[in-house]
C-alpha positions in Angstrom: 5.9 11.9 -2.6 7.4 15.0 -1.0 4.2 17.0 -1.5 2.3 14.4 0.5 4.8 14.5 3.4 5.1 18.3 3.3 1.4 19.0 3.3 0.8 16.4 6.0 3.4 18.0 8.2 1.7 21.4 7.5 -1.6 20.1 8.7 -0.1 18.4 11.7 1.5 21.7 12.8 -1.9 23.4 12.8 -4.3 20.6 13.7 -6.8 21.2 16.5 -8.9 18.1 16.4 -6.0 15.6 16.1 -2.7 15.8 17.9 0.4 13.7 17.2 2.0 12.7 20.5 5.8 12.4 20.5 5.8 10.2 23.6 3.2 7.9 22.0 5.4 7.5 18.9 8.4 6.5 21.0 6.3 4.0 23.0 4.7 2.5 19.9 8.1 2.1 18.2 9.5 0.4 21.3 6.7 -2.2 21.0 7.4 -3.0 17.3 9.5 -6.2 17.5 9.8 -6.9 13.8 8.9 -5.0 10.7 6.8 -7.3 8.5 8.0 -8.3 5.1 5.6 -7.3 2.3 3.8 -10.5 1.5 1.3 -9.6 -1.2 -1.9 -11.7 -1.7 -1.3 -13.7 1.4 -5.1 -14.5 1.4 -5.2 -15.5 -2.2 -7.8 -13.0 -3.1 -6.0 -11.2 -6.0 -5.5 -12.1 -9.6 -1.9 -12.6 -10.7 -0.4 -13.9 -13.9 3.0 -12.2 -13.7 2.1 -10.1 -16.8 0.3 -7.1 -18.2 -3.2 -8.5 -17.3 -2.2 -8.3 -13.6 -1.3 -4.6 -14.0 -4.7 -4.0 -15.7 -6.5 -5.8 -12.9 -4.6 -3.8 -10.2 -5.4 -0.5 -11.8 -9.1 -1.3 -12.0 -9.1 -2.7 -8.4 -7.4 0.4 -7.0 -9.7 2.7 -9.0 -12.6 1.1 -7.1 -10.9 0.7 -3.7 -12.9 3.1 -1.6 -16.0 3.5 0.5 -17.0 0.1 1.9 -18.3 1.1 5.4 -21.9 2.1 4.6 -22.7 -1.6 3.7 -21.6 -3.7 6.7 -21.4 -6.8 4.5 -19.1 -5.3 1.8 -15.4 -5.4 2.1 -12.2 -5.0 0.1 -12.0 -8.8 -0.1 -15.3 -8.9 -2.0 -14.0 -6.4 -4.5 -10.6 -8.0 -5.0 -11.8 -11.6 -5.3 -14.8 -10.6 -7.4 -12.7 -8.8 -10.0 -10.3 -11.7 -9.9 -13.0 -14.3 -10.7 -14.4 -12.1 -13.4 -11.0 -11.8 -15.1 -10.4 -15.6 -14.8 -13.6 -16.2 -16.6 -13.1 -13.5 -19.3 -9.7 -12.2 -20.0 -11.1 -9.2 -21.9 -13.5 -8.0 -19.2 -11.3 -5.1 -18.2 -10.2 -4.0 -21.7 -10.3 -0.3 -22.1 -13.2 -0.2 -24.5 -15.3 -2.4 -22.2 -14.5 -0.3 -19.1 -16.0 2.7 -20.9 -19.3 0.9 -21.3 -19.8 -0.5 -17.8 -23.1 0.0 -16.0 -24.0 -0.3 -12.4 -25.9 -3.6 -12.8 -22.9 -5.0 -14.8 -20.5 -4.2 -12.0 -22.8 -5.7 -9.5 -23.0 -8.8 -11.7 -19.2 -9.0 -11.9 -18.9 -8.8 -8.1 -21.9 -11.0 -7.6 -23.3 -8.3 -5.3 -27.1 -8.5 -4.7 -27.8 -4.7 -4.3 -26.6 -1.3 -5.2 -23.0 -0.6 -4.3 -22.0 2.3 -2.1 -21.3 5.3 -4.4 -22.1 3.1 -7.3 -22.4 6.0 -9.8 -19.0 7.3 -8.8 -17.5 3.8 -9.3 -18.9 3.6 -12.8 -17.7 7.1 -13.6 -14.2 6.0 -12.6 -14.3 2.9 -14.7 -15.3 5.0 -17.7 -12.5 7.5 -16.9 -9.9 4.7 -16.6 -11.0 3.1 -19.8 -11.0 6.4 -21.7 -7.6 7.6 -20.7 -5.9 4.3 -21.0 -7.2 4.0 -24.5 -6.4 7.6 -25.4 -2.8 7.7 -23.9 -1.6 4.2 -23.4 -2.9 1.9 -26.0 -5.6 0.7 -23.6 -3.1 -0.9 -21.3 -2.2 0.0 -17.7 1.1 -1.8 -18.3 2.1 0.8 -20.8 1.3 3.5 -18.2 3.6 1.8 -15.7 6.4 1.4 -18.3 6.2 5.1 -19.2 7.3 6.0 -15.7 10.8 4.6 -15.9 10.7 2.5 -12.7 9.8 5.5 -10.6 7.0 5.1 -8.1 6.9 8.9 -7.6 6.5 9.5 -11.3 3.8 6.8 -11.5 1.8 8.5 -8.8 2.3 11.9 -10.4 1.2 10.5 -13.8 -1.9 8.8 -12.5 -3.0 11.8 -10.5 -2.4 14.1 -13.5 -4.2 12.1 -16.1 -6.9 10.3 -14.0 -8.8 12.9 -12.0 -10.6 10.3 -9.9 -7.2 9.5 -8.3 -6.6 13.1 -7.3 -6.9 12.8 -3.6 -6.6 16.5 -2.7 -8.2 18.5 0.1 -8.4 22.1 1.0 -7.4 22.8 4.6 -7.4 26.3 6.1 -6.9 27.7 2.6 -3.9 25.4 1.9 -4.0 22.5 -0.6 -3.2 19.1 1.0 -2.2 16.1 -1.0 -3.0 12.6 0.3 -3.0 10.4 -2.8 -4.2 7.2 -1.1 -5.3 5.1 -4.1 -2.6 6.3 -6.5 0.1 5.3 -4.0 -1.7 2.0 -3.3 -1.4 1.2 -7.0 2.4 1.6 -6.9 2.6 -0.4 -3.7 0.4 -3.2 -5.1 2.6 -3.5 -8.1 5.7 -3.6 -5.9 4.1 -6.3 -3.7 2.6 -8.4 -6.5 5.7 -8.5 -8.7 8.0 -8.7 -5.7 10.0 -5.6 -6.7 10.7 -7.0 -10.1 9.3 -6.4 -13.6 6.3 -4.1 -13.5 6.9 -3.8 -9.7 10.5 -2.6 -9.9 10.8 0.9 -8.5 14.1 2.6 -7.7 12.3 4.9 -5.3 9.7 2.8 -3.5 10.7 4.5 -0.3 9.1 7.7 -1.6 5.6 6.2 -1.0 3.9 7.1 2.2 1.2 5.2 4.1 -2.3 5.1 2.7 -4.4 7.3 4.9 -7.7 5.5 5.3 -10.1 4.8 8.2 -8.3 2.0 10.0 -4.8 3.6 10.3 -6.0 6.6 12.5 -8.0 4.2 14.7 -4.9 2.0 15.3 -2.6 5.0 15.9 -5.2 6.4 18.4 -5.3 3.0 20.2 -1.4 3.0 20.3 -1.4 6.5 21.9 0.2 8.0 18.8 -2.8 10.2 18.0 -5.0 12.0 20.5 -8.4 13.4 19.6 -10.2 16.5 20.8 -13.3 15.8 22.9 -15.5 16.9 20.1 -13.9 14.5 17.5 -13.8 11.7 20.1 -17.5 12.1 20.7 -18.2 12.1 17.0 -16.4 8.8 16.5 -17.8 7.2 19.6 -21.4 8.0 18.4 -20.7 6.9 14.8 -21.3 10.4 13.5 -20.3 10.7 9.8 -17.1 12.7 9.3 -17.7 14.5 6.1 -15.4 14.5 3.1 -13.1 17.5 3.1 -14.0 18.5 6.7 -11.2 19.7 9.0 -11.7 16.5 11.1 -11.2 14.2 8.1 -8.2 16.0 6.7 -6.6 16.1 10.1 -7.2 12.4 10.7 -5.6 11.4 7.5 -2.8 14.0 7.3 -1.7 13.5 10.9 -1.7 9.7 10.4 0.8 10.2 7.5 2.9 12.6 9.5 3.0 10.3 12.6 4.0 7.2 10.7 6.8 9.2 9.0 8.1 10.1 12.5 7.7 6.4 13.5 9.7 5.4 10.4 12.5 7.9 11.2 12.7 6.6 14.8 12.7 2.9 13.6 15.5 3.7 11.2 17.6 5.1 14.0 16.7 2.2 16.3 17.4 -0.6 13.9 20.0 1.0 11.7 18.1 -0.2 8.7 16.0 1.4 6.0 12.3 1.1 6.8 9.6 1.6 4.2 6.4 3.4 5.0 4.4 0.8 3.2 5.9 -1.8 5.6 4.6 0.2 8.5 1.3 0.5 6.8 1.1 -3.3 6.6 2.0 -3.6 10.3 -0.8 -1.1 11.3 -3.3 -2.8 9.1 -2.5 -6.2 10.6 -2.9 -4.7 14.0 -6.3 -3.2 13.0 -7.6 -6.4 11.5 -6.9 -8.2 14.8 -8.9 -5.5 16.6 -12.3 -5.2 14.7 -13.6 -2.8 17.3 -11.1 -0.2 15.9 -12.7 -0.1 12.5 -15.3 2.6 13.4 -14.1 5.8 11.8 -16.9 7.0 9.5 -16.5 9.3 6.6 -18.3 10.2 3.3 -15.0 10.6 1.5 -14.8 8.5 -1.6 -11.0 8.1 -1.0 -11.4 6.0 2.1 
């Protein structure tokens, strides 16, 4: 995903609200004792049958994987486990023709959620989009989409963002287009993790995937001293002011996170003499963030978070 790396570096070189600190990167890398192995579904919340239905599940899951923070009781775990249970009860629930007919109340019923979901209309629109394009171009099956990409994670991300507009995580920053591709890259990484790098998860270029720029990663990097915020941005975060989708602050938080972790990866490679995957570092940062709930306070209206 060279366009992601290149545009993240472009933003980092011009950023005024978020600064990547080289000394902070070196210190953070010194404190990483071990790069975690990618252990997918360690909490047992995902559906897995080692076949095409798992791919369909993951594509639906990653289409909906955004915007949890406005509802303090909603989390990714609710989404993943709710979709899993629905599929276990009805193997056809995520068939392409049914996805195109989903309604808000039906999605709430699937997830056993008692009230309207954050950005519910957008979630339903995305389900319709996924169902329509899968039926039109891939015989209704996400597994056919994956197979069409010839074991290339980069091609998979490019195909998904080309044919499914809801996955086009683009922003305009100072007149320059920036590519972040959070959820499309997560789909490739989920396949790699779920299938343990084999079958539908075998990618010859999994190292091309960057981290997934969301709301926790910048908070962890700031805590580690890798990112530094302007006084204005620091005050916004401290006061829980919403950081608007597409704003300079949002783009800088996400792009600088990608750029910083790429620098961490390069330094770790030199330090260990081993190839390090960005998605492994993403896992390490997330684990750090989960252990520190107070870090999970970046607010944004972006549907991609």
